MDAnalysis code that builds the backbone (N, CA, C; Angstrom):
import MDAnalysis as mda
import numpy as np

u = mda.Universe.empty(534, n_residues=178, atom_resindex=np.repeat(np.arange(178), 3), trajectory=True)
u.add_TopologyAttr("name", ["N", "CA", "C"] * 178)
u.add_TopologyAttr("resid", np.arange(1, 179))
u.add_TopologyAttr("resname", ["MET", "ALA", "VAL", "GLY", "VAL", "ARG", "TRP", "ALA", "GLU", "GLU", "PRO", "GLY", "GLU", "LEU", "VAL", "ARG", "LEU", "VAL", "GLU", "ALA", "ALA", "ARG", "GLY", "GLY", "ASP", "ARG", "ALA", "SER", "PHE", "ALA", "ALA", "LEU", "TYR", "GLN", "ARG", "PHE", "SER", "ARG", "ALA", "VAL", "HIS", "GLY", "ILE", "VAL", "MET", "THR", "ARG", "VAL", "ALA", "ARG", "ALA", "ASP", "VAL", "ASP", "ASP", "ILE", "VAL", "GLN", "ASP", "VAL", "PHE", "LEU", "VAL", "ALA", "MET", "GLU", "ARG", "MET", "SER", "THR", "LEU", "HIS", "GLU", "PRO", "ALA", "ALA", "PHE", "ALA", "GLY", "TRP", "LEU", "ALA", "ALA", "ILE", "ALA", "ARG", "HIS", "ARG", "ALA", "VAL", "ASP", "HIS", "LEU", "ARG", "ARG", "ALA", "PRO", "ARG", "THR", "THR", "GLU", "LEU", "PRO", "GLU", "LEU", "ALA", "ALA", "PRO", "CYS", "GLY", "ALA", "ASP", "ARG", "ALA", "GLU", "ALA", "MET", "ALA", "ALA", "LEU", "ALA", "ALA", "ILE", "ARG", "SER", "LEU", "PRO", "PRO", "ALA", "TYR", "SER", "GLU", "THR", "LEU", "THR", "LEU", "ARG", "LEU", "VAL", "GLU", "GLY", "LEU", "THR", "GLY", "PRO", "GLU", "ILE", "ALA", "ALA", "SER", "THR", "GLY", "LEU", "THR", "GLU", "GLY", "SER", "VAL", "ARG", "VAL", "ASN", "LEU", "HIS", "ARG", "GLY", "MET", "LYS", "LEU", "LEU", "ARG", "GLU", "ARG", "LEU", "GLU", "GLY", "GLY", "LEU", "PRO"])
u.atoms.positions = np.array([
    [302.006, 105.708, 10.586],
    [301.538, 104.639, 10.163],
    [299.642, 104.871, 10.306],
    [298.950, 104.550, 9.173],
    [297.951, 104.941, 9.016],
    [297.177, 104.562, 10.497],
    [295.873, 105.236, 10.481],
    [295.180, 104.582, 11.735],
    [294.104, 103.563, 11.461],
    [294.032, 102.647, 12.384],
    [293.261, 101.521, 11.702],
    [293.934, 100.689, 11.155],
    [295.331, 100.634, 10.668],
    [296.023, 99.123, 9.001],
    [297.067, 99.068, 10.204],
    [296.728, 97.748, 10.374],
    [298.203, 96.791, 10.675],
    [299.264, 96.642, 9.880],
    [300.095, 97.318, 9.496],
    [300.949, 97.098, 8.261],
    [302.135, 96.129, 8.978],
    [302.115, 95.767, 10.172],
    [302.836, 94.448, 10.526],
    [302.179, 93.374, 10.027],
    [301.145, 93.172, 9.916],
    [300.675, 91.877, 9.025],
    [300.631, 92.188, 7.742],
    [300.828, 93.355, 6.831],
    [301.012, 93.023, 5.705],
    [302.042, 94.051, 4.979],
    [303.969, 93.710, 5.384],
    [304.650, 94.577, 4.980],
    [304.848, 94.579, 3.597],
    [304.186, 93.318, 2.837],
    [304.818, 93.207, 1.336],
    [303.942, 94.078, 0.284],
    [302.648, 93.699, 1.265],
    [301.665, 94.307, 0.262],
    [301.906, 95.908, 0.398],
    [302.198, 96.823, 1.354],
    [302.785, 98.023, 1.342],
    [304.082, 98.536, -0.028],
    [304.923, 97.417, 0.333],
    [306.197, 97.304, -0.610],
    [305.690, 97.243, -1.969],
    [304.569, 96.352, -2.394],
    [304.064, 96.218, -4.037],
    [303.209, 97.033, -3.892],
    [302.268, 97.858, -3.260],
    [301.637, 98.688, -3.506],
    [302.806, 100.202, -3.944],
    [303.605, 100.945, -3.373],
    [304.633, 101.648, -3.077],
    [305.301, 101.534, -4.616],
    [305.846, 100.446, -4.852],
    [306.711, 100.104, -6.109],
    [306.114, 99.943, -7.315],
    [304.652, 99.521, -7.389],
    [303.955, 99.695, -8.419],
    [303.233, 101.168, -8.517],
    [302.966, 102.100, -7.392],
    [302.686, 103.303, -7.884],
    [304.012, 104.210, -8.361],
    [305.220, 103.747, -7.771],
    [306.320, 104.493, -8.413],
    [306.468, 103.913, -10.246],
    [306.056, 102.936, -10.227],
    [305.812, 102.821, -11.842],
    [304.789, 103.256, -12.751],
    [303.782, 104.159, -11.895],
    [302.848, 105.090, -12.284],
    [301.278, 104.301, -11.981],
    [301.139, 103.360, -11.459],
    [300.090, 102.633, -11.750],
    [299.020, 103.630, -10.736],
    [298.231, 103.956, -11.144],
    [297.316, 104.960, -10.362],
    [296.546, 104.545, -9.124],
    [296.025, 103.062, -9.921],
    [295.202, 102.100, -9.121],
    [296.063, 102.118, -7.382],
    [297.336, 101.696, -7.600],
    [298.131, 101.781, -6.531],
    [298.058, 102.801, -5.488],
    [297.979, 103.912, -6.124],
    [298.380, 105.080, -5.449],
    [297.222, 105.768, -4.915],
    [296.297, 104.942, -5.322],
    [294.578, 105.806, -4.765],
    [294.746, 104.755, -3.820],
    [295.086, 102.979, -3.770],
    [295.347, 102.421, -2.356],
    [295.774, 103.309, -1.394],
    [297.148, 103.665, -1.792],
    [298.033, 103.961, -0.609],
    [297.304, 105.038, 0.361],
    [296.833, 106.130, -0.989],
    [295.645, 107.456, -0.285],
    [294.984, 106.943, 0.857],
    [294.175, 105.644, 0.216],
    [292.910, 105.166, 1.148],
    [293.616, 105.405, 2.073],
    [294.982, 104.156, 2.264],
    [295.390, 103.510, 3.645],
    [296.173, 105.022, 4.407],
    [296.176, 106.023, 3.914],
    [297.174, 107.240, 4.395],
    [296.681, 108.292, 4.687],
    [295.764, 108.357, 4.147],
    [295.024, 109.606, 4.247],
    [294.647, 110.548, 5.830],
    [294.116, 109.576, 6.203],
    [293.660, 109.654, 7.946],
    [295.029, 110.213, 8.403],
    [296.150, 109.385, 8.675],
    [297.067, 109.805, 9.071],
    [297.573, 111.255, 8.420],
    [297.865, 111.200, 7.451],
    [298.284, 112.773, 6.546],
    [297.347, 113.829, 7.424],
    [295.544, 113.547, 7.250],
    [295.171, 114.364, 7.706],
    [295.044, 115.199, 9.206],
    [295.320, 113.717, 10.329],
    [295.866, 114.163, 11.522],
    [297.147, 114.916, 11.658],
    [297.906, 114.461, 11.245],
    [299.349, 115.182, 10.891],
    [299.228, 116.726, 10.655],
    [298.251, 116.777, 9.643],
    [298.625, 118.046, 8.910],
    [297.368, 119.007, 10.002],
    [296.747, 118.228, 10.552],
    [295.273, 118.894, 11.339],
    [295.994, 119.547, 12.733],
    [297.245, 119.223, 13.369],
    [297.613, 119.827, 14.157],
    [298.743, 120.380, 14.021],
    [298.569, 121.065, 12.902],
    [299.612, 122.147, 12.471],
    [299.242, 123.796, 12.377],
    [297.612, 123.236, 11.458],
    [297.402, 124.580, 10.673],
    [295.643, 124.279, 10.806],
    [295.323, 125.719, 10.604],
    [293.435, 126.205, 10.862],
    [292.837, 125.228, 9.987],
    [291.749, 124.363, 10.726],
    [290.915, 123.421, 9.899],
    [290.122, 123.610, 8.488],
    [289.741, 124.727, 8.167],
    [289.416, 125.369, 7.097],
    [290.525, 124.975, 6.175],
    [291.836, 125.014, 6.052],
    [292.839, 124.959, 5.483],
    [293.421, 123.165, 5.304],
    [293.128, 122.481, 6.143],
    [293.601, 120.955, 6.220],
    [293.423, 120.232, 4.868],
    [291.835, 120.081, 4.478],
    [291.733, 119.209, 3.297],
    [292.362, 119.643, 2.167],
    [292.862, 120.994, 1.772],
    [293.828, 121.320, 0.513],
    [294.987, 120.621, 0.578],
    [295.428, 120.895, 1.858],
    [297.148, 120.624, 2.414],
    [297.147, 118.870, 2.196],
    [295.916, 118.416, 2.752],
    [296.146, 116.888, 2.569],
    [296.627, 116.525, 1.104],
    [295.151, 117.192, 0.485],
    [295.498, 116.810, -1.435],
    [296.724, 117.046, -1.663],
    [297.155, 118.395, -1.433],
    [298.812, 118.406, -1.678],
    [299.839, 118.129, -1.369],
    [299.996, 117.607, -0.129],
    [300.855, 116.302, 0.025],
    [300.569, 115.268, -0.958],
    [299.767, 114.661, -1.164],
    [299.385, 113.571, -1.943],
    [300.094, 113.901, -3.599],
    [299.430, 114.809, -3.652],
    [299.951, 115.258, -5.381],
    [301.654, 115.480, -4.903],
    [301.880, 116.031, -4.144],
    [303.729, 116.190, -4.032],
    [304.524, 114.540, -3.856],
    [303.594, 113.802, -3.273],
    [304.140, 112.503, -2.998],
    [304.143, 111.486, -4.204],
    [303.085, 111.980, -5.001],
    [302.822, 110.935, -6.609],
    [303.745, 111.752, -7.285],
    [304.135, 112.998, -7.333],
    [305.429, 113.572, -8.025],
    [306.992, 113.169, -7.992],
    [306.851, 113.025, -6.398],
    [308.025, 112.752, -6.388],
    [308.722, 111.083, -5.631],
    [307.510, 109.937, -5.839],
    [307.527, 108.570, -5.686],
    [308.928, 108.312, -6.509],
    [309.441, 108.612, -7.247],
    [310.701, 108.125, -7.452],
    [311.924, 108.130, -6.676],
    [312.070, 109.559, -5.672],
    [313.005, 109.937, -4.691],
    [312.622, 109.122, -3.887],
    [311.721, 108.200, -3.718],
    [311.424, 107.225, -2.316],
    [312.380, 105.802, -2.503],
    [313.765, 105.915, -1.417],
    [314.455, 104.977, -2.137],
    [314.261, 103.281, -1.259],
    [313.423, 103.483, -0.375],
    [313.241, 102.101, 0.406],
    [311.474, 102.421, 0.480],
    [310.914, 101.256, -0.469],
    [309.730, 101.396, -0.318],
    [308.504, 101.260, 0.989],
    [309.781, 100.309, 1.857],
    [308.645, 100.417, 2.966],
    [308.793, 101.544, 3.888],
    [309.475, 102.412, 3.990],
    [309.902, 103.607, 4.483],
    [308.433, 104.590, 3.983],
    [307.866, 104.071, 3.334],
    [306.796, 105.425, 2.769],
    [306.048, 105.658, 3.701],
    [305.611, 105.274, 4.583],
    [304.992, 105.762, 5.900],
    [305.704, 107.286, 6.397],
    [306.924, 106.745, 6.964],
    [307.586, 108.180, 7.331],
    [308.118, 109.166, 6.290],
    [308.385, 108.915, 5.364],
    [308.463, 109.674, 3.908],
    [307.126, 110.452, 3.843],
    [305.911, 109.935, 3.912],
    [304.780, 110.835, 3.434],
    [304.550, 111.922, 5.091],
    [304.401, 111.293, 5.959],
    [304.737, 112.241, 7.230],
    [305.338, 113.218, 6.960],
    [306.535, 113.020, 6.654],
    [307.789, 114.077, 6.764],
    [307.293, 115.023, 5.491],
    [306.696, 114.823, 4.667],
    [306.066, 115.731, 3.139],
    [304.853, 116.505, 3.831],
    [303.850, 115.749, 4.865],
    [302.838, 116.582, 5.393],
    [303.105, 117.918, 6.361],
    [304.091, 117.164, 7.516],
    [304.918, 118.039, 8.307],
    [305.586, 119.303, 7.339],
    [305.872, 119.221, 6.416],
    [306.606, 120.071, 5.749],
    [305.960, 121.263, 4.617],
    [304.866, 120.465, 4.281],
    [303.774, 121.244, 3.317],
    [303.285, 121.854, 4.719],
    [302.689, 121.427, 5.531],
    [301.920, 122.347, 6.913],
    [303.090, 123.836, 7.286],
    [303.758, 123.314, 7.533],
    [305.112, 124.205, 8.144],
    [305.371, 125.475, 7.020],
    [305.143, 125.185, 5.550],
    [305.287, 125.570, 4.260],
    [304.026, 126.775, 4.426],
    [302.744, 125.954, 4.364],
    [301.633, 126.985, 4.232],
    [301.537, 127.736, 5.388],
    [302.340, 127.738, 6.885],
    [301.914, 128.671, 7.752],
    [303.093, 129.937, 7.535],
    [304.147, 129.685, 6.765],
    [304.807, 130.517, 6.257],
    [304.609, 131.366, 5.438],
    [303.633, 130.832, 4.754],
    [303.315, 131.417, 3.724],
    [301.697, 132.444, 3.855],
    [301.043, 131.765, 5.054],
    [299.901, 132.288, 5.344],
    [299.854, 133.564, 6.426],
    [298.927, 134.501, 6.114],
    [299.252, 135.579, 6.711],
    [298.594, 134.989, 8.601],
    [299.463, 135.351, 9.518],
    [299.127, 135.600, 10.724],
    [297.452, 135.915, 11.464],
    [296.961, 134.573, 11.727],
    [295.676, 134.688, 12.226],
    [295.390, 133.860, 13.148],
    [294.467, 134.044, 13.969],
    [294.194, 132.891, 15.333],
    [292.851, 132.229, 14.802],
    [292.700, 130.926, 14.849],
    [291.238, 130.655, 14.778],
    [290.917, 130.278, 15.970],
    [289.360, 130.716, 15.862],
    [288.465, 130.826, 16.958],
    [288.047, 129.474, 17.138],
    [287.583, 129.596, 18.493],
    [286.651, 127.849, 18.615],
    [285.325, 127.843, 17.999],
    [285.226, 126.836, 17.606],
    [283.208, 126.447, 17.188],
    [282.487, 127.899, 18.186],
    [281.885, 128.482, 16.994],
    [280.647, 128.782, 17.761],
    [279.546, 128.274, 18.559],
    [278.864, 128.482, 19.005],
    [277.596, 127.663, 20.245],
    [276.566, 127.132, 18.897],
    [276.730, 127.802, 17.632],
    [275.424, 127.647, 16.777],
    [276.109, 126.429, 15.805],
    [274.777, 124.853, 15.997],
    [275.579, 123.969, 15.661],
    [275.590, 123.833, 14.018],
    [274.894, 124.284, 13.572],
    [274.900, 124.434, 11.824],
    [274.024, 125.394, 11.358],
    [273.372, 124.613, 10.025],
    [272.639, 125.356, 9.140],
    [272.618, 126.905, 9.170],
    [271.218, 127.687, 9.191],
    [271.270, 128.617, 9.013],
    [271.515, 129.640, 10.413],
    [271.424, 129.691, 11.511],
    [271.969, 129.761, 12.796],
    [273.809, 129.839, 12.486],
    [274.750, 128.720, 12.073],
    [275.868, 128.630, 11.734],
    [276.470, 130.129, 10.729],
    [275.621, 130.094, 9.983],
    [276.103, 130.682, 8.827],
    [275.879, 132.397, 9.124],
    [274.417, 132.440, 9.905],
    [274.612, 133.672, 10.598],
    [275.769, 134.287, 11.686],
    [276.035, 133.335, 12.507],
    [277.194, 133.725, 13.354],
    [278.112, 133.597, 12.898],
    [278.558, 132.991, 11.365],
    [280.008, 133.226, 10.740],
    [279.989, 134.857, 9.788],
    [278.628, 134.987, 9.440],
    [278.572, 136.159, 8.990],
    [278.942, 137.566, 9.601],
    [278.326, 137.245, 11.175],
    [279.019, 138.325, 12.053],
    [279.861, 138.377, 12.448],
    [280.961, 137.057, 12.835],
    [282.153, 137.381, 12.949],
    [283.007, 137.749, 11.821],
    [282.379, 137.737, 10.305],
    [282.734, 138.294, 9.414],
    [282.911, 139.622, 9.576],
    [281.990, 140.117, 9.765],
    [281.865, 141.461, 9.789],
    [282.317, 141.910, 10.982],
    [282.478, 141.227, 12.032],
    [283.081, 142.160, 13.095],
    [284.584, 141.712, 12.568],
    [285.090, 141.282, 11.947],
    [286.499, 140.794, 11.281],
    [286.695, 142.114, 10.528],
    [286.025, 142.548, 9.754],
    [286.065, 143.316, 8.805],
    [286.234, 145.302, 9.408],
    [285.432, 145.256, 10.676],
    [285.828, 146.346, 11.501],
    [287.389, 147.220, 11.528],
    [287.653, 148.438, 11.966],
    [288.703, 148.604, 12.461],
    [289.162, 148.098, 13.233],
    [290.467, 147.676, 13.967],
    [290.687, 146.933, 15.029],
    [290.458, 147.402, 16.116],
    [290.281, 148.653, 16.663],
    [289.939, 149.241, 18.060],
    [288.933, 148.564, 18.026],
    [288.265, 148.638, 17.041],
    [285.908, 148.320, 17.423],
    [285.933, 146.651, 17.175],
    [286.945, 146.227, 16.244],
    [286.501, 144.564, 16.257],
    [287.357, 144.407, 17.329],
    [288.526, 144.828, 18.077],
    [289.222, 144.174, 19.055],
    [287.836, 144.001, 20.558],
    [287.515, 145.133, 20.627],
    [286.731, 145.562, 21.950],
    [285.377, 144.820, 21.642],
    [284.579, 144.775, 20.223],
    [283.345, 143.988, 20.091],
    [283.650, 142.515, 20.420],
    [284.709, 141.863, 19.988],
    [285.172, 140.753, 20.519],
    [285.296, 140.176, 21.517],
    [286.134, 141.066, 22.188],
    [285.991, 140.756, 23.779],
    [284.960, 140.962, 24.294],
    [283.719, 141.982, 24.085],
    [282.805, 141.834, 24.434],
    [281.349, 140.753, 23.979],
    [281.210, 140.256, 22.746],
    [280.505, 139.426, 22.080],
    [280.531, 138.072, 21.886],
    [282.135, 137.940, 21.857],
    [282.440, 136.490, 21.898],
    [282.750, 136.057, 23.442],
    [283.494, 136.575, 23.817],
    [284.331, 136.832, 25.039],
    [283.519, 136.672, 25.603],
    [282.830, 137.788, 26.494],
    [281.670, 137.890, 27.021],
    [282.130, 139.087, 28.466],
    [283.288, 139.583, 27.775],
    [283.596, 140.410, 29.046],
    [282.563, 141.839, 29.102],
    [282.998, 142.407, 30.215],
    [281.933, 143.465, 30.254],
    [282.974, 144.949, 30.330],
    [282.318, 145.976, 30.064],
    [282.995, 147.169, 29.722],
    [284.637, 147.162, 30.531],
    [284.321, 146.912, 31.918],
    [285.390, 147.579, 32.937],
    [286.253, 146.188, 33.002],
    [285.984, 145.134, 32.301],
    [286.966, 144.088, 32.715],
    [287.461, 144.106, 30.894],
    [287.234, 144.849, 29.875],
    [287.556, 145.174, 28.631],
    [288.843, 146.225, 29.156],
    [288.264, 146.888, 29.748],
    [289.565, 148.432, 30.276],
    [290.350, 147.901, 30.942],
    [290.097, 146.676, 31.650],
    [291.561, 146.032, 32.794],
    [292.694, 145.340, 31.916],
    [291.709, 144.244, 30.967],
    [292.319, 143.588, 30.265],
    [293.241, 144.037, 29.377],
    [292.573, 144.996, 28.656],
    [293.261, 145.832, 27.465],
    [294.320, 147.470, 28.116],
    [293.845, 147.877, 28.865],
    [294.937, 148.716, 29.198],
    [294.312, 150.212, 28.736],
    [292.776, 150.170, 27.964],
    [292.150, 151.451, 27.779],
    [291.484, 151.900, 29.173],
    [291.044, 153.290, 28.826],
    [290.115, 154.169, 29.679],
    [288.750, 152.928, 29.606],
    [287.759, 152.989, 30.756],
    [286.025, 152.391, 30.326],
    [285.905, 153.551, 29.804],
    [285.875, 154.596, 29.587],
    [285.379, 155.599, 28.482],
    [285.867, 155.252, 27.015],
    [287.161, 154.929, 26.952],
    [287.831, 154.649, 25.723],
    [286.698, 153.263, 25.098],
    [286.813, 152.243, 26.130],
    [285.855, 150.937, 25.725],
    [284.323, 151.799, 25.315],
    [283.651, 152.094, 26.172],
    [282.479, 152.531, 25.648],
    [282.242, 153.301, 24.658],
    [283.384, 154.558, 23.777],
    [283.098, 154.913, 22.740],
    [283.356, 153.858, 21.625],
    [284.055, 152.982, 21.700],
    [284.546, 151.807, 20.863],
    [283.258, 151.164, 21.073],
    [282.606, 150.459, 21.623],
    [281.727, 149.915, 21.908],
    [280.654, 150.788, 21.069],
    [280.536, 151.568, 20.995],
    [279.262, 152.615, 20.932],
    [279.497, 152.102, 19.215],
    [280.453, 152.824, 18.837],
    [280.852, 153.455, 17.485],
    [280.901, 151.728, 16.785],
    [281.560, 150.531, 17.692],
    [281.436, 149.609, 16.687],
    [280.382, 149.069, 16.434],
    [279.212, 148.774, 17.717],
    [278.462, 148.633, 17.199],
    [277.359, 149.233, 16.150],
    [277.732, 150.465, 16.020],
    [276.668, 151.126, 15.002],
    [277.474, 150.711, 13.463],
    [278.642, 150.766, 13.540],
    [279.148, 150.094, 12.338],
    [278.886, 148.610, 11.633],
    [278.670, 147.764, 12.907],
    [278.495, 146.631, 12.834],
    [277.066, 146.508, 12.228],
    [276.089, 147.354, 12.911],
    [274.671, 146.935, 12.884],
    [274.731, 147.308, 10.958],
    [275.295, 148.737, 10.382],
    [275.345, 148.964, 9.436],
    [276.061, 147.919, 8.140],
    [276.979, 147.234, 8.441],
    [277.394, 145.993, 8.054],
    [276.645, 145.009, 7.671],
    [276.117, 144.590, 8.725],
    [274.969, 143.511, 8.687],
    [273.714, 143.920, 8.059],
    [273.114, 145.080, 8.226],
    [272.386, 145.433, 7.575],
    [272.442, 145.849, 5.276],
    [273.649, 145.709, 5.711],
    [274.219, 146.072, 4.203],
    [274.484, 147.437, 3.850],
    [274.708, 147.904, 4.905],
    [274.729, 149.418, 4.507],
    [276.173, 150.045, 4.168],
    [277.177, 148.930, 4.705],
    [278.648, 149.436, 4.414],
    [279.017, 148.292, 3.832],
    [280.097, 148.281, 2.952],
    [281.079, 147.033, 2.279],
    [281.858, 146.205, 3.831],
])
Protein backbone atom coordinates (compact mmCIF):
# COMPACT_ATOMS: atom_id res chain seq x y z
CA MET A 1 0.00 0.00 0.00
CA ALA A 2 1.32 3.44 -0.87
CA VAL A 3 2.49 5.63 1.96
CA GLY A 4 0.02 8.39 2.75
CA VAL A 5 -2.69 7.10 0.38
CA ARG A 6 -5.90 5.59 1.73
CA TRP A 7 -7.06 3.22 -0.99
CA ALA A 8 -10.04 2.15 1.11
CA GLU A 9 -11.59 5.53 0.30
CA GLU A 10 -11.04 5.19 -3.45
CA PRO A 11 -10.82 1.54 -4.58
CA GLY A 12 -12.68 2.30 -7.80
CA GLU A 13 -10.10 4.91 -8.72
CA LEU A 14 -7.28 2.36 -8.42
CA VAL A 15 -9.12 -0.12 -10.65
CA ARG A 16 -9.85 2.63 -13.18
CA LEU A 17 -6.20 3.73 -13.29
CA VAL A 18 -4.93 0.16 -13.64
CA GLU A 19 -7.38 -0.67 -16.42
CA ALA A 20 -6.52 2.54 -18.27
CA ALA A 21 -2.79 1.87 -17.86
CA ARG A 22 -3.29 -1.68 -19.18
CA GLY A 23 -4.89 -0.06 -22.22
CA GLY A 24 -1.75 2.01 -22.80
CA ASP A 25 -2.78 5.27 -21.09
CA ARG A 26 0.55 6.69 -19.93
CA ALA A 27 -1.07 9.41 -17.83
CA SER A 28 -2.84 6.74 -15.78
CA PHE A 29 0.41 4.85 -15.36
CA ALA A 30 2.06 8.10 -14.26
CA ALA A 31 -0.66 8.50 -11.63
CA LEU A 32 0.04 4.95 -10.41
CA TYR A 33 3.73 5.82 -10.26
CA GLN A 34 2.96 8.91 -8.17
CA ARG A 35 0.86 6.90 -5.75
CA PHE A 36 3.15 3.87 -5.37
CA SER A 37 6.71 5.10 -5.95
CA ARG A 38 7.38 5.81 -2.28
CA ALA A 39 6.22 2.34 -1.26
CA VAL A 40 8.36 0.70 -3.94
CA HIS A 41 11.29 2.86 -2.85
CA GLY A 42 10.87 1.63 0.73
CA ILE A 43 10.66 -2.01 -0.31
CA VAL A 44 13.77 -1.75 -2.43
CA MET A 45 15.69 0.28 0.14
CA THR A 46 15.36 -2.49 2.71
CA ARG A 47 17.20 -4.87 0.40
CA VAL A 48 19.88 -3.04 -1.57
CA ALA A 49 22.53 -0.38 -1.11
CA ARG A 50 21.24 3.17 -1.11
CA ALA A 51 23.21 4.05 -4.24
CA ASP A 52 21.24 1.47 -6.26
CA VAL A 53 17.74 2.15 -4.97
CA ASP A 54 16.58 4.82 -7.42
CA ASP A 55 17.68 2.83 -10.47
CA ILE A 56 15.92 -0.28 -9.24
CA VAL A 57 12.73 1.67 -8.47
CA GLN A 58 12.70 2.91 -12.07
CA ASP A 59 13.32 -0.62 -13.29
CA VAL A 60 10.39 -1.90 -11.22
CA PHE A 61 8.03 0.54 -12.90
CA LEU A 62 9.39 -0.27 -16.36
CA VAL A 63 8.79 -3.96 -15.72
CA ALA A 64 5.31 -3.21 -14.39
CA MET A 65 4.46 -1.12 -17.45
CA GLU A 66 5.65 -3.92 -19.77
CA ARG A 67 3.73 -6.59 -17.85
CA MET A 68 0.47 -4.77 -17.13
CA SER A 69 -1.38 -7.22 -19.36
CA THR A 70 -0.40 -10.09 -17.03
CA LEU A 71 -2.17 -8.54 -14.03
CA HIS A 72 -5.47 -10.41 -13.86
CA GLU A 73 -7.09 -8.50 -10.99
CA PRO A 74 -6.64 -4.69 -11.13
CA ALA A 75 -7.48 -4.35 -7.42
CA ALA A 76 -4.38 -6.48 -6.66
CA PHE A 77 -2.04 -3.92 -8.25
CA ALA A 78 -0.33 -2.90 -4.99
CA GLY A 79 0.64 -6.46 -4.02
CA TRP A 80 1.63 -7.30 -7.59
CA LEU A 81 3.86 -4.21 -7.78
CA ALA A 82 5.41 -4.97 -4.37
CA ALA A 83 6.24 -8.50 -5.53
CA ILE A 84 7.95 -7.08 -8.62
CA ALA A 85 9.94 -4.72 -6.38
CA ARG A 86 11.07 -7.55 -4.13
CA HIS A 87 12.06 -9.75 -7.06
CA ARG A 88 14.00 -6.97 -8.80
CA ALA A 89 15.89 -6.19 -5.59
CA VAL A 90 16.78 -9.85 -5.11
CA ASP A 91 17.81 -10.14 -8.76
CA HIS A 92 20.04 -7.10 -8.33
CA LEU A 93 21.71 -8.64 -5.29
CA ARG A 94 22.32 -11.88 -7.16
CA ARG A 95 24.00 -10.06 -10.05
CA ALA A 96 25.91 -7.49 -8.02
CA PRO A 97 29.33 -8.22 -6.55
CA ARG A 98 29.31 -8.84 -2.81
CA THR A 99 29.96 -5.56 -1.04
CA THR A 100 29.12 -3.99 2.28
CA GLU A 101 27.70 -0.51 2.37
CA LEU A 102 29.54 1.68 4.85
CA PRO A 103 27.48 3.89 7.14
CA GLU A 104 27.25 7.58 6.37
CA LEU A 105 30.45 9.44 7.08
CA ALA A 106 30.53 12.33 9.54
CA ALA A 107 31.01 14.90 6.77
CA PRO A 108 27.52 16.28 6.11
CA CYS A 109 27.85 17.40 2.49
CA GLY A 110 29.74 19.41 -0.06
CA ALA A 111 33.51 19.47 -0.37
CA ASP A 112 34.09 17.67 2.95
CA ARG A 113 31.88 14.78 1.90
CA ALA A 114 33.49 14.61 -1.54
CA GLU A 115 36.92 14.50 0.09
CA ALA A 116 35.84 11.78 2.49
CA MET A 117 34.34 9.71 -0.33
CA ALA A 118 37.54 10.13 -2.40
CA ALA A 119 39.62 9.00 0.57
CA LEU A 120 37.36 6.00 1.10
CA ALA A 121 37.62 5.06 -2.57
CA ALA A 122 41.42 5.35 -2.34
CA ILE A 123 41.47 3.12 0.73
CA ARG A 124 39.29 0.55 -1.04
CA SER A 125 41.70 0.53 -4.01
CA LEU A 126 44.66 -0.58 -1.87
CA PRO A 127 45.73 -4.22 -1.55
CA PRO A 128 43.37 -6.02 0.86
CA ALA A 129 45.83 -6.32 3.77
CA TYR A 130 46.44 -2.57 3.71
CA SER A 131 42.86 -1.48 3.04
CA GLU A 132 41.48 -3.66 5.84
CA THR A 133 44.04 -2.46 8.37
CA LEU A 134 43.60 1.20 7.37
CA THR A 135 39.84 0.91 7.50
CA LEU A 136 40.00 -0.57 10.99
CA ARG A 137 42.29 2.26 12.06
CA LEU A 138 40.89 5.28 10.22
CA VAL A 139 37.21 4.44 9.93
CA GLU A 140 36.60 2.24 12.96
CA GLY A 141 39.13 4.03 15.19
CA LEU A 142 40.85 0.89 16.48
CA THR A 143 44.39 1.08 17.82
CA GLY A 144 47.19 -1.13 16.50
CA PRO A 145 46.90 -3.64 19.36
CA GLU A 146 43.10 -3.73 18.96
CA ILE A 147 43.49 -4.43 15.23
CA ALA A 148 45.94 -7.21 16.00
CA ALA A 149 43.59 -8.72 18.56
CA SER A 150 40.58 -8.59 16.26
CA THR A 151 42.30 -9.90 13.11
CA GLY A 152 44.79 -12.43 14.43
CA LEU A 153 47.73 -10.48 12.99
CA THR A 154 50.78 -9.76 15.09
CA GLU A 155 51.22 -6.20 16.31
CA GLY A 156 54.32 -5.99 14.14
CA SER A 157 52.34 -6.97 11.04
CA VAL A 158 49.71 -4.39 11.87
CA ARG A 159 52.40 -1.69 12.21
CA VAL A 160 53.92 -2.68 8.86
CA ASN A 161 50.53 -2.77 7.14
CA LEU A 162 49.59 0.62 8.57
CA HIS A 163 52.92 2.15 7.60
CA ARG A 164 52.93 0.75 4.04
CA GLY A 165 49.22 1.34 3.61
CA MET A 166 49.49 4.98 4.70
CA LYS A 167 52.40 5.49 2.31
CA LEU A 168 50.38 4.08 -0.61
CA LEU A 169 47.29 6.02 0.44
CA ARG A 170 49.23 9.31 0.52
CA GLU A 171 50.63 8.58 -2.95
CA ARG A 172 47.16 7.82 -4.33
CA LEU A 173 45.56 10.85 -2.75
CA GLU A 174 48.35 13.09 -4.04
CA GLY A 175 47.85 11.64 -7.52
CA GLY A 176 51.04 9.59 -7.60
CA LEU A 177 49.36 6.24 -8.26
CA PRO A 178 46.18 5.09 -9.98
